[in-house]
C-alpha positions in Angstrom: 115.5 -46.5 105.8 114.6 -43.4 107.8 113.3 -40.4 106.0 113.3 -36.8 107.0 112.0 -33.5 105.6 114.2 -30.4 106.0 112.6 -27.1 105.5 115.0 -24.1 105.6 114.9 -20.4 105.0 117.0 -17.3 105.5 116.4 -13.6 105.4 118.2 -10.2 105.4 116.7 -6.9 106.5 118.4 -4.8 104.0 120.0 -7.4 101.6 122.7 -7.0 102.7 121.7 -6.2 106.3 121.0 -7.9 109.6 120.4 -11.5 108.7 119.4 -14.8 110.1 118.3 -18.3 109.2 115.9 -21.0 110.3 115.6 -24.7 109.6 113.4 -27.5 110.8 113.6 -31.3 110.5 110.2 -33.0 110.2 108.9 -36.5 110.3 107.1 -36.9 106.9 104.6 -39.4 108.2 103.3 -37.3 111.2 104.5 -33.7 110.6 106.2 -33.9 114.0 109.0 -31.4 114.6 112.2 -33.4 115.2 114.7 -30.6 115.4 114.9 -26.8 115.0 117.9 -24.6 114.2 118.1 -20.8 114.0 120.9 -18.3 114.2 121.5 -14.6 113.8 124.5 -14.3 111.4 125.2 -10.6 111.4 125.2 -8.6 108.1 124.7 -10.8 105.1 122.5 -11.1 102.0 119.3 -13.2 101.6 121.1 -15.8 99.6 123.9 -16.3 102.1 121.3 -16.6 104.9 119.3 -19.2 102.9 122.4 -21.3 102.2 123.4 -21.2 105.9 119.8 -22.3 106.8 120.2 -25.2 104.4 123.5 -26.3 105.9 122.1 -26.1 109.5 119.1 -28.2 108.5 121.2 -30.8 106.8 123.5 -31.0 109.8 120.5 -31.4 112.1 119.2 -34.3 110.0 122.6 -35.9 110.0 122.7 -35.7 113.8 119.4 -37.5 114.0 120.4 -40.3 111.5 123.4 -40.0 109.1 121.9 -42.7 106.9 118.4 -41.1 106.4 117.0 -40.0 103.1 116.4 -36.3 103.2 114.0 -34.2 101.2 114.9 -30.5 101.4 112.1 -28.1 100.8 112.9 -24.4 100.3 111.2 -21.4 98.8 114.5 -20.2 97.4 114.5 -21.1 93.7 118.1 -20.1 93.5 119.3 -22.5 96.2 117.1 -25.4 95.0 118.2 -25.1 91.4 121.9 -24.6 92.2 122.0 -27.5 94.7 120.1 -29.7 92.2 122.8 -29.0 89.6 120.5 -27.3 87.1 121.9 -23.7 87.6 125.5 -22.8 87.6 126.9 -21.1 90.8 128.6 -17.9 89.6 128.6 -15.7 92.7 131.8 -16.0 94.7 129.9 -15.9 98.1 127.7 -18.8 97.1 130.3 -21.3 95.8 131.9 -22.2 99.2 128.4 -22.3 100.9 127.1 -24.7 98.2 130.2 -26.9 98.5 129.8 -27.0 102.3 126.1 -28.0 102.0 127.0 -30.7 99.5 129.5 -32.3 102.0 127.0 -32.7 104.9 125.4 -35.8 103.5 126.1 -38.0 100.5 124.4 -36.6 97.4 122.4 -39.8 96.8 120.6 -39.2 100.1 119.4 -35.7 99.4 116.8 -34.4 97.0 115.6 -30.8 96.6 112.1 -29.4 96.1 111.0 -25.8 95.6 107.9 -24.8 97.5 105.8 -21.5 97.7 106.7 -19.3 100.6 103.4 -19.9 102.4 104.4 -23.6 102.7 107.7 -22.6 104.4 106.3 -20.6 107.3 107.9 -22.7 110.1 111.4 -22.0 108.8 110.5 -18.5 108.0 109.3 -17.8 111.5 112.6 -19.3 112.9 114.6 -17.0 110.7 112.7 -14.0 111.8 113.0 -15.0 115.5 116.8 -15.2 115.0 116.9 -11.8 113.4 114.7 -10.4 116.2 117.1 -11.9 118.8 120.0 -10.4 116.9 118.4 -7.0 117.0 118.3 -7.3 120.8 122.0 -8.2 120.9 121.3 -11.9 121.7 121.2 -15.2 119.9 118.1 -17.3 119.3 117.3 -19.9 122.0 115.1 -22.9 121.4 113.3 -22.3 124.7 112.0 -19.0 123.5 110.8 -20.2 120.1 107.2 -19.8 119.1 107.7 -21.6 115.8 107.6 -25.2 116.9 104.4 -27.1 116.0 102.5 -28.4 118.9 101.0 -31.9 119.1 97.6 -30.8 117.7 99.2 -29.0 114.8 101.3 -32.1 114.1 98.2 -34.3 114.0 96.5 -31.8 111.6 99.5 -32.1 109.4 99.2 -35.9 109.3 95.6 -35.8 108.1 94.3 -35.5 104.6 94.0 -31.8 103.5 90.6 -30.2 103.9 89.1 -28.0 101.3 90.7 -24.5 101.5 93.3 -22.2 100.0 96.5 -23.8 98.7 99.4 -23.6 101.1 97.6 -24.5 104.3 99.4 -26.7 106.8 97.5 -29.9 105.9 98.1 -29.4 102.2 101.8 -28.9 102.9 102.0 -32.1 104.9 100.3 -34.0 102.1 102.8 -32.6 99.6 105.6 -33.8 101.8 104.2 -37.3 102.0 103.6 -37.5 98.3 107.1 -36.2 97.5 108.8 -38.8 99.7 106.6 -41.6 98.4 107.7 -40.8 94.8 111.0 -41.5 93.1 114.1 -40.4 94.9 115.0 -38.3 91.8 112.1 -36.0 92.3 113.3 -32.5 92.7 110.4 -30.1 92.0 106.8 -29.7 92.9 103.9 -28.7 90.8 103.1 -25.0 91.4 99.6 -24.0 92.3 97.5 -22.4 89.6 97.7 -18.7 89.7 95.7 -15.9 88.1 96.1 -12.2 87.7 95.7 -11.0 91.3 97.2 -9.5 94.3 97.9 -6.6 96.6 101.1 -4.6 96.5 104.1 -5.8 98.6 106.8 -3.6 97.0 107.4 -1.9 100.4 106.6 -4.8 102.6 109.1 -6.5 104.9 110.5 -9.8 103.5 108.1 -12.6 104.2 105.2 -10.4 105.1 101.8 -10.4 103.5 98.8 -8.1 103.6 95.9 -8.7 105.9 93.7 -9.8 103.0 93.2 -9.8 99.3 92.6 -6.6 97.3 89.4 -5.6 95.7 88.2 -8.1 93.0 89.1 -7.7 89.3 88.1 -9.9 86.4 90.2 -13.0 85.9 92.4 -12.9 82.9 91.2 -14.5 79.6 91.6 -18.2 79.3 91.3 -19.0 83.1 87.5 -19.3 83.3 87.6 -23.0 83.9 90.0 -22.5 86.8 87.6 -20.0 88.4 84.5 -22.2 88.2 84.8 -23.9 91.5 85.3 -20.7 93.5 84.6 -17.2 92.3 87.0 -14.4 93.4 86.3 -13.0 96.8 85.0 -9.4 96.7 86.5 -7.1 99.4 88.4 -8.4 102.4 88.7 -12.2 102.9 91.0 -14.7 104.6 94.8 -14.6 104.2 95.7 -16.5 101.1 99.4 -16.6 101.8 102.2 -14.7 100.1 101.6 -13.5 96.6 103.9 -13.7 93.6 104.9 -10.1 93.3 106.5 -8.7 90.1 108.3 -5.4 90.7 108.5 -3.9 87.3 111.5 -1.7 86.5 111.9 0.3 83.3 115.5 0.5 82.2 117.6 3.6 82.8 118.0 6.3 80.1 119.8 5.8 76.8 120.8 8.5 74.4 117.4 8.0 72.7 115.3 8.4 75.8 115.3 12.2 76.3 114.6 12.6 72.5 111.5 10.4 72.8 112.6 8.2 69.8 111.1 4.8 69.1 113.6 2.3 70.5 112.4 -1.3 70.3 113.9 -4.7 69.8 114.5 -4.1 66.1 116.8 -1.0 66.4 120.3 -0.3 67.4 120.2 -1.8 71.0 121.7 1.2 72.7 123.6 1.2 76.0 122.8 3.2 79.0 123.8 6.8 79.0 125.7 8.4 81.9 122.4 9.5 83.3 121.0 6.0 82.8 123.9 4.4 84.7 123.3 6.9 87.6 119.7 6.0 87.6 120.5 2.2 87.7 122.8 2.7 90.6 120.3 4.8 92.5 117.4 2.4 92.0 119.7 -0.5 93.1 120.3 1.3 96.4 116.6 2.0 96.8 115.7 -1.6 96.2 118.5 -2.8 98.5 117.1 -0.6 101.3 113.7 -2.2 100.9 115.1 -5.7 101.0 112.2 -7.4 99.2 113.8 -8.6 95.9 114.6 -12.3 95.7 115.2 -12.8 92.0 116.3 -10.5 89.1 115.0 -11.2 85.6 115.8 -9.0 82.5 114.9 -8.4 78.9 117.7 -9.5 76.6 118.3 -5.9 75.3 121.5 -4.2 76.5 119.9 -1.3 78.3 117.9 -3.7 80.5 120.7 -6.1 81.1 122.9 -3.2 82.3 120.2 -1.9 84.6 119.5 -5.3 85.9 123.1 -6.1 86.5 123.6 -2.9 88.6 120.7 -4.0 90.8 121.8 -7.6 91.0 125.3 -6.7 91.9 124.0 -4.5 94.8 121.7 -7.3 96.0 124.2 -10.2 95.6 122.0 -11.9 93.1 122.3 -13.2 89.5 120.5 -11.9 86.4 118.3 -14.3 84.4 117.6 -13.2 80.9 114.0 -13.6 79.7 113.4 -13.2 75.9 109.7 -12.6 76.5 110.4 -9.3 78.3 111.9 -7.6 75.2 110.4 -4.4 73.8 108.2 -4.6 70.7 109.8 -4.2 67.3 108.9 -0.8 65.9 109.9 -1.8 62.4 110.7 1.2 60.1 109.9 3.6 63.0 113.0 2.6 65.0 115.1 5.6 65.9 112.4 8.1 64.7 110.5 10.6 66.9 106.8 10.4 66.8 106.6 13.5 64.6 109.1 12.0 62.2 107.1 8.7 62.0 103.9 10.6 61.4 105.5 12.7 58.6 106.9 9.6 56.8 104.2 7.0 57.5 101.0 8.9 58.4 98.5 6.2 57.5 100.4 3.4 59.2 100.9 5.4 62.4 97.2 6.4 62.5 96.2 2.8 62.1 98.5 1.8 64.9 96.9 4.4 67.2 93.5 3.2 66.3 93.9 -0.6 66.7 96.1 -2.9 68.8 96.0 -5.3 65.8 97.9 -2.8 63.6 101.7 -3.3 63.4 104.3 -0.6 62.8 105.5 -0.1 59.2 108.0 -2.7 57.9 107.1 -5.8 59.8 107.0 -4.5 63.4 105.1 -6.2 66.2 101.5 -5.1 67.0 100.3 -4.6 70.6 98.0 -7.6 70.2 100.9 -9.9 69.3 103.0 -8.4 72.1 100.2 -8.9 74.6 100.1 -12.6 73.8 103.8 -12.9 74.1 104.0 -11.0 77.4 100.9 -12.8 78.9 102.6 -16.2 78.2 105.8 -15.0 79.7 103.9 -13.7 82.8 102.1 -17.0 83.3 105.3 -19.0 83.0 107.2 -16.8 85.5 104.3 -16.9 87.9 104.4 -20.7 87.9 108.2 -20.6 88.5 108.2 -17.9 91.2 105.0 -18.4 93.1 105.1 -16.7 96.5 108.3 -14.7 95.7 109.1 -11.1 95.0 110.8 -10.9 91.6 112.3 -7.9 89.8 111.5 -7.7 86.1 113.7 -5.2 84.2 111.9 -4.4 81.0 110.7 -1.6 78.7 107.8 0.8 78.3 105.5 -1.5 76.4 105.9 -4.8 78.4 105.5 -2.9 81.7 102.4 -1.1 80.5 100.9 -4.3 79.2 101.4 -6.1 82.5 99.8 -3.2 84.4 96.9 -3.0 81.9 96.2 -6.7 82.2 96.3 -6.6 86.0 93.9 -3.6 86.1 91.6 -5.2 83.5 91.9 -2.0 81.4 91.2 -1.8 77.7 94.0 -1.8 75.1 93.7 1.9 74.5 94.9 2.5 78.1 98.4 1.9 76.9 98.4 5.4 75.4 97.2 6.9 78.7 100.2 5.8 80.8 103.4 7.7 81.4 106.4 5.6 82.4 109.6 7.4 83.2 113.0 5.9 82.8 114.1 3.8 85.9 110.6 4.0 87.3 109.1 1.3 89.4 105.7 -0.4 89.4 104.5 -3.5 91.2 101.8 -6.1 90.6 101.1 -8.9 93.2 99.3 -12.1 92.0 97.1 -14.0 94.4 95.4 -17.3 93.7 91.9 -16.1 94.1 91.5 -13.7 91.1 92.2 -10.4 92.9 94.6 -7.8 91.8 96.1 -4.4 92.7 98.9 -2.3 91.2 101.3 0.2 92.8 102.9 2.8 90.7 106.0 4.8 91.7 106.7 7.0 88.7 108.6 9.9 90.3 112.3 9.4 89.5 113.5 12.8 90.5 115.5 11.2 93.3 117.4 9.1 90.7 119.0 12.1 89.0 
């Protein structure tokens, strides 16, 4: 029975904004391009464009052979998980598109696999060509495409992968062949190993990547074995593909925020104040204008979920709740100001200031314990969202810990960071051990 690989992508310059999609049908044995599709679709969100790219790719495969087995490879975790039946489809704009995609070919003929963005460059280029054509007031034409693989590139795809950074063309072709050779029920790929690394892409265009990795920083603890084969590159080096970028958003204000009271996961779980809701709406507009966010993940606490929902609604995305992003439990200090905690529990507070192993009075969580929790959460999210730009809506302590770890700073650096309500930071993670952090702590425009 014939087998095809469909790679599809979509993008929106504004989310929503001018949007387009691209899809390509490949021969899994040779990497040859069998068909290309691309279209400018007007103003739409990233997810709508991604679904339309999927539909176009499936239809192109059906035109080639309606009985073929098709492996769909996309860097949209949302589309892959929804079409695989593991995630519910809640957004009203997505339901009819998913239903349309499901009708193109019988379900038994189609499997889905998530891939990092750097392995989806062909479809990404087609989507950008379509958006560029739309900007000129035209539609994409195959004759003007620069995305098609030539014969030499196709031959390179068909050969075993050489040593080199993950995500190169040969490695991608090998992954395709391995996927189609496996069980038809296969729906996901093993993500490449990632370490604390990266250069900021908070303000980058969707799908873009910096010219090279950022200055080297020490690999995070526990990854020494992964670094033995190739030490991190110092200074500028070859393009390693798109990083996994975590855009870190502290929730908007609550009634406790201006009073600088301890407000952790063991307290009253306050809602956003009026000021906090204005901040959430303003940061949602700001992120929509940048058009880089692909996934929204939130702490389970109410103030974060409300902030995340404001952003997700503006971007046309869903919110995933992640328990590991919760604030620390401040025990008996919950609801107190620093001065009140010092007056009531002077020895415990001083011990907490002196050592990350000390926990707040009454069974709170130490910074050491919180760091283990947040590190584990980071590693899991990196594996799940490699190559993507993800918004993490969290609290002061988790954001500071993620930044501290990326910088390789000591634990006491947590007390030297100021993090305003609704402020943004970003950490990009590359596979070579490099890291850089961008801080945007001025929130005066959010008032």
